[in-house]
C-alpha positions as CSV (number, residue, x, y, z in Angstrom):
1,M,5.2,23.0,11.2
2,T,3.2,20.9,8.7
3,E,0.2,19.1,10.2
4,F,-1.1,15.9,8.7
5,L,-4.7,14.6,8.9
6,A,-5.7,11.0,9.4
7,R,-8.8,9.0,8.8
8,V,-9.7,5.3,9.4
9,T,-12.0,3.4,7.0
10,P,-13.2,-0.1,7.5
11,S,-12.5,-2.7,4.8
12,P,-12.7,-6.5,4.3
13,V,-9.0,-6.8,5.3
14,G,-9.3,-4.7,8.5
15,D,-9.2,-1.0,9.2
16,I,-7.2,1.1,6.8
17,V,-5.6,4.4,7.9
18,I,-5.2,7.2,5.5
19,V,-2.9,10.0,6.4
20,A,-2.7,13.0,4.1
21,G,-1.0,16.4,3.9
22,D,-0.9,19.3,1.4
23,E,0.9,17.3,-1.2
24,G,-1.4,14.2,-1.1
25,I,-1.7,10.9,0.8
26,V,1.5,10.0,2.7
27,T,0.3,6.6,3.9
28,L,-2.6,4.4,3.4
29,H,-2.4,0.9,4.8
30,P,-4.3,-1.6,6.9
31,F,-3.3,-1.6,10.6
32,E,-4.0,-3.5,13.7
33,G,-4.0,-2.2,17.3
34,P,-5.1,1.0,18.8
35,L,-5.3,4.0,16.4
36,A,-3.5,6.2,18.8
37,F,-0.4,4.0,18.6
38,E,-0.6,3.9,14.8
39,L,-0.9,7.7,14.6
40,E,2.1,8.1,16.9
41,R,4.1,5.8,14.7
42,V,3.2,7.8,11.5
43,S,3.9,11.0,13.3
44,L,7.4,9.9,14.3
45,L,8.1,8.9,10.7
46,L,6.8,12.2,9.4
47,R,8.3,14.2,12.2
48,A,5.1,16.2,12.3
49,P,1.7,16.0,14.2
50,V,-1.0,13.7,12.8
51,V,-4.4,14.6,13.8
52,P,-7.6,12.6,13.3
53,D,-10.1,14.1,10.9
54,D,-12.9,12.1,9.3
55,G,-13.3,14.9,6.8
56,I,-10.4,13.9,4.7
57,G,-9.8,11.2,2.1
58,D,-13.3,10.9,0.7
59,D,-11.9,10.1,-2.7
60,A,-9.6,7.5,-1.3
61,V,-12.4,5.8,0.7
62,G,-14.6,5.8,-2.4
63,Q,-11.9,4.2,-4.6
64,L,-11.1,1.6,-1.9
65,D,-14.8,0.7,-1.6
66,E,-15.0,0.3,-5.4
67,Y,-11.9,-1.9,-5.4
68,F,-13.2,-4.2,-2.7
69,E,-16.6,-4.4,-4.4
70,G,-14.6,-5.6,-7.5
71,E,-15.5,-2.5,-9.5
72,R,-12.1,-0.8,-9.7
73,T,-8.8,-2.2,-11.1
74,G,-6.5,0.8,-10.3
75,F,-6.3,3.9,-8.2
76,E,-6.2,7.6,-9.1
77,L,-4.9,9.3,-6.0
78,D,-2.4,11.9,-5.3
79,L,0.3,10.1,-3.4
80,D,3.1,12.0,-1.5
81,W,6.1,9.7,-1.7
82,R,8.1,11.5,1.0
83,L,8.5,8.4,3.2
84,V,10.4,6.4,0.6
85,S,13.5,7.0,-1.6
86,G,16.2,5.3,-3.6
87,F,15.6,1.7,-4.7
88,T,12.5,1.3,-2.5
89,L,10.8,4.1,-4.6
90,D,12.1,2.6,-7.8
91,A,10.7,-0.8,-6.8
92,L,7.3,0.6,-5.7
93,H,6.9,2.5,-9.0
94,A,7.7,-0.8,-10.8
95,I,5.1,-2.6,-8.7
96,E,2.5,0.0,-9.8
97,R,2.9,-1.4,-13.3
98,I,1.9,-5.0,-12.4
99,P,-1.5,-5.4,-14.1
100,Y,-4.7,-6.0,-11.9
101,G,-5.1,-9.7,-11.4
102,E,-1.6,-10.6,-12.3
103,T,1.5,-11.3,-10.2
104,A,5.3,-10.8,-10.5
105,S,8.2,-12.3,-8.5
106,Y,10.5,-10.3,-6.3
107,G,13.2,-10.9,-8.9
108,E,11.0,-9.6,-11.8
109,V,10.3,-6.4,-9.7
110,A,14.0,-5.9,-9.2
111,V,14.6,-6.2,-13.0
112,L,11.7,-3.7,-13.7
113,A,13.2,-1.3,-11.1
114,G,16.6,-1.4,-12.8
115,R,18.5,-3.7,-10.4
116,P,18.6,-7.2,-11.5
117,G,19.7,-9.4,-8.6
118,A,18.0,-7.2,-6.0
119,A,15.1,-9.5,-5.3
120,R,15.6,-9.2,-1.5
121,A,15.7,-5.5,-1.7
122,A,12.5,-5.6,-3.8
123,G,11.0,-7.7,-0.9
124,T,12.2,-5.0,1.6
125,A,10.4,-2.3,-0.5
126,C,7.2,-4.2,-0.3
127,R,7.6,-4.4,3.4
128,L,8.4,-0.7,3.7
129,T,5.6,0.6,1.4
130,P,3.5,3.4,2.9
131,F,0.8,2.5,0.3
132,S,-0.6,-1.0,0.8
133,V,-3.4,-2.0,-1.6
134,V,-3.3,1.2,-3.7
135,V,0.4,0.3,-4.7
136,P,-0.3,-3.4,-5.2
137,V,2.6,-5.0,-3.3
138,H,0.2,-7.9,-2.8
139,R,0.9,-8.8,-6.3
140,V,4.5,-9.6,-5.7
141,I,5.1,-13.2,-4.9
142,R,8.0,-15.6,-4.4
143,A,9.9,-17.2,-7.4
144,D,8.4,-20.5,-6.4
145,G,4.9,-19.2,-6.8
146,S,4.1,-19.1,-3.2
147,I,2.5,-15.8,-2.0
148,G,4.9,-15.0,0.9
149,E,4.2,-12.6,3.7
150,Y,2.3,-9.3,3.8
151,G,3.3,-7.4,6.9
152,G,2.9,-10.6,8.8
153,R,-0.6,-11.1,7.6
154,P,-0.4,-13.5,4.6
155,E,-4.2,-14.0,4.9
156,V,-4.7,-10.3,3.8
157,K,-2.4,-10.8,0.8
158,R,-4.3,-14.1,-0.1
159,H,-7.7,-12.2,0.2
160,L,-6.5,-9.4,-2.2
161,L,-5.1,-11.9,-4.7
162,E,-8.3,-13.9,-4.7
163,L,-10.4,-10.7,-4.9
164,E,-8.5,-9.8,-8.1
165,R,-8.6,-13.2,-9.6
166,G,-12.4,-13.5,-9.0
167,A,-13.5,-10.0,-9.9
168,G,-15.6,-9.6,-12.9
169,V,-14.2,-6.2,-14.0
């Protein structure tokens, strides 16, 4: 059975959990609550054990630090996309192409992903992403220009958008 390793790193938007396996990072996202609950949730999704190990993810931690310091506009990480498929995967790949400091509407993401009219499904893809921050779902906004939700934490989305708008990169 494959085992996955997990590490937590602090950030300006809260603790971020990084879970990686042999094929790369399978999830990287801010979380709230006890780490044990979060690792159990990810373990159930992966159908495999997730074991804490502070020795993994140094490159991801370094890139996250650079991003939050305003020194990085994109990420160069090996991502293992096993937790997403179908339109969700297509939408997340489309979101990866939204330039740093810019935004796109859910409808625009749907068009970029090849399914015009699937704005709600694009929103679902944002909600289901295993890769917050590094796949910039925070750059996806409502058609009326309002920022919308971000896993129930719109203040995190606002922080990320403001960081990118104000960074001198």
